[in-house]
N, C-alpha and C positions, 0 to 999 in steps of 0.2 A: 350594434358600438355604434357609436357615432363619429362621425370623419373622422376629428383629431384623433381619438383614441384608436382609432383604425390606423391613422399614418405612422402613428408611435409606435404602435404594436406591428407593421411590416419594419420600420426602421430596426429594431429589438429581432427579429425574425433576420435580417441581413447578418447582423453584428454576431448576435449568437452562432449562424453557421461560419460565419468566419474564425469564430472561436472554438469550434467544435473539431475544427479541420486541425486547428495547431495545439489541441488538446489530444491524448492517447489516454487509454483505460488506464494506462503507468503512471499519471501524472502522480505528483509528491500528493498523497496523503495524509496532509500535516496538523490533524489534531488527534490522534489516535492515541497518544504516549504523552507525558507530561505529569505534572503535579496530579493529574485528576485520577491516574493511575497506578498512586502512590502504593497501594494494595498490593497492587501485579508485581510492582519492583520487590517488594519486601518477599515477597511469596516466593520471587524468582532466587532473593537470598537465603529462601531456607531451601530450595530445592537447590542450588550453589553447593553450601555449604556439603550435603550427601554425595555432591558426584564427587568433591573435592578426596574426601573420605574415602569411598568405592576406590575412586582412580589410586590413593596413595594404598589401598589393601592390594590393588591388583598387581602394583608397581613392586613393592615392598616385599608383599607378604603381607598375613597375618600379626606372626611375632614380632615383626619388624616394626609392623605401623603400632602396635602395642608399645613402642619402647617411643614413642616421640613424644614429646612432653604436649602435654594437650593447650599448653597455652600457642604454639609456633599455628596449631590446626586455626583455632580461635584469630590468631592473626590474621593468616591466610582468608579467611572467610569474611573478617572486615573489611581486608584490603580490595576485594572484587566487588563488594557491597556499595563499598565507595566508589570505585569505577564505575560502578552502574548509576550512581545518584547521579553522577557527573558526566557522565554519557546521556540521561534525561534532558536534567538542567540546560546541557548543550543544544540540544534536540533544541527543546523547547522556545531556548532564544534565536532558533536558526541560525546555529553556528556548526554549519556545515561542514569545514577544512579542521578543522580546533577539533569537531567529533571525532571526524576519521583518524587525525592524526592520533588520538586520544585511545582507540579503540586496533587501529591497525597492533599495535606496541603486541595486545592481546590475541594476536591470527591465531597462534596454535593454543588457545583456550580450549576445555574440553566442553565449558558448559555452554549450555545452551542459548541461557538469555545472554550469555556476553554475545553465542555467534550472531543471534536474528536479527541485536542493534549493530554487529559491523556490517551485516548483508546489508541493512540498511543503507548504514552510512558509508558504503562503497556504493550505491546505486542510488544514491542523492548527491554523491559527488560525480558519477557519471549525466546527469542531469544537467550539471554548471554548464552554462553560454562559453565560459572558458575555455572548456576542456578539445583537446583538438579530436581529431576521429577516432583515432587510433586509443589515444586514452579513454576515450569514452568506451571502445568497446572491450579494453582489457579490465574498466572497471565494471563496466557489465558481468560480463563472466566469472571474475574475481564477485561481483556480489551475491552471483548463484551459486557458485561454490560454497561460501558459510554460507548460505540459506537451506542448503543441501546438508551440512553437519550441522545444524540447529537443529534439523528436523530429526539428523540420525538420534542426536542425544536425548530427544523430547517429542516424543510423537503427540502427547497430550496438548503442546504446547499454542494455542490459536494462534500468538504470536509470528512463529515457525511456518507455520503454514500459510499465513495472510503472505509472508514475507518470499517465500518460496514461490508461490503461486504470481505474483507481482514480479519476481527476479527471472521468473520463465517465456513471461510475456514479453518482457524488456529484450531477454536472448533471440525469441523468434523472431524480430526486427531484421536481425543478422543471419537469418538459417530459409529464409525461400518462405513460400506461400504453405508449399506443402505439412512444411515441420510447422508455421505458425497454427494451422488447422485442428494440426495432429495433437498440440500441447496444448488448444483453447479446452479439451477434453479434461485434462490434467490441471488447468488454470480453474476450471470450474469445480470442481473435486475436491480442489485443497481451499478454496474463497469457500463452497458449502462445509466443511467440514470445521473451519475456523469461525461461522456463524455457529456451529453446533456445541462447540465448543466454550464460546462467550457469544450470548446472543445477544449481548449490552454492547459490543463492538460494533460502532455505525460505520467506522469505517471497511470493515470487510462487508458489511448489506448492501453497500455504496458498490465496493469495486462488484461486485454481484450482477446490482441494477447497471453496471457499465458493460461489465459481459452481455448482459442479454439485450442492450439498447444496441452494442456491435452490432450481434449477429442479425437482432433486426432488421438493423437497416444493411445487410451484409450488401454489395452490387452483385448485379446479376451476375457477371464475368466470374469473378469470387465464389459465387453458389455453382457455379458451371464445373468449376476448377474442381471444389471440393465434392462435389458429385462421382469425380472420375476416381478418385481417390477411395472414399469413404461411402461404404454403405450407406449410412444415416447421418450424412454431416450434421455438424452443431447448428440447432436453429432455435430461436428464439421469439417473442412478443414484445411487440410497445408497451402493451397491457402486463406483460408481468415485469419489464423494465420498473416502472411506473411504480409498482409494487413494491420494490425495492428499493428503490428511492425513500418512497414512503416511510418505509419502515424504519431505515439509518436515521431519518428525520424526525420518527415517533421517539428512536432511541437515546438520539444526543440532537434534540432542536440547533438548528443556526450552526454547526460543529464546521461545517467546510462549504465554502461558496460555489465549487467546483457541483455538489449534490444539490446547491441551487440552481444553478445554473441549467443541470440536467434534467430536472424537473421541469424548467422551461421547454428547455429543447423535444422531451417527450412529448408534453402537453400540443406541443407544435404538433407533432406527428399525428397526434390521435386529434386535430384540429379544432382542437379547444382553446380558442382564443382568448378568453376571458382568463382562463386560469394560469396560458403561456404566459401575459404578461403582467400576470402578478407574481409568478416565480422568476419571471426576467429582470422585473424591477429590484426584487430582494436582492438576486445577483449582482447588481448596478450598485444596490448600496451597502455593501455589506464591506465591512471596514478592511482595508486592504494591511494585511501582515504581515504578508510574505512577496516574493516576485511574482508566484501565479496571482497572488491577488490583485498586486497594481497590473497585472498585462491585461486580466479579467476588466477592470475597473475603466482601464484605457480606450478597449475599444468599446466595451456598452455605451460612455460616456461622449463618443465621438460623434 
């Protein structure tokens, strides 16, 4: 590499290290929902209809349920479909507070599609810099509660598995190193289940890569602590992390600025300066679509 190229690469190394410390594995995956997954929304609406019918039958009994006008059931289905559509629109436009206030009105819903979206909204609210520490903690645990309920309602929902894993990871920040390491097994299991249920979801694949990267670079002290509590502590390699980041990029090219960044950081760890510079440059030039992208762009252009 020429002298100029090496100087540029060194600058990227320092800047990427700063960003890596600021971003955790639960940074907001902002591209997995929106108009591109309209089919998933419609599928959720169909499941919702069945869920409402079963709930009514359980509560009223079959004979009483038969006497309910069909128009009322159809109206209820349409209403929740509209809520989901509104939620996905607000999520796509980054209206975090409006989305949360829309969905929290339905916190007692028995529909998994609504509940995992509420878990996501609570979690996103917790990530806002304007939140106090107390409110952030409250929202973090609230998000996990909704994610658990979503998973109970539909174990075949890849999104429920994904957000359950994300929310468990967040809660680990409040429960100490032992709980955090123990939760790592659960987190991995649910990310893998999400990928199994939807191999095309780039965000789940990216988060699995982030899990691998985190344990590949686990500090020596934490490794010793983990070994004290677990016979086989969670572990991984940079090569495994890179495989997931590459798969995420293949599933949805350029979907998330952090995946580009992590590709660069992983190649740095593997001593491949040429490819590290390539992916860090892509991360730097990524259009700023939200607060996270703007923060990354500012540091990489420093």
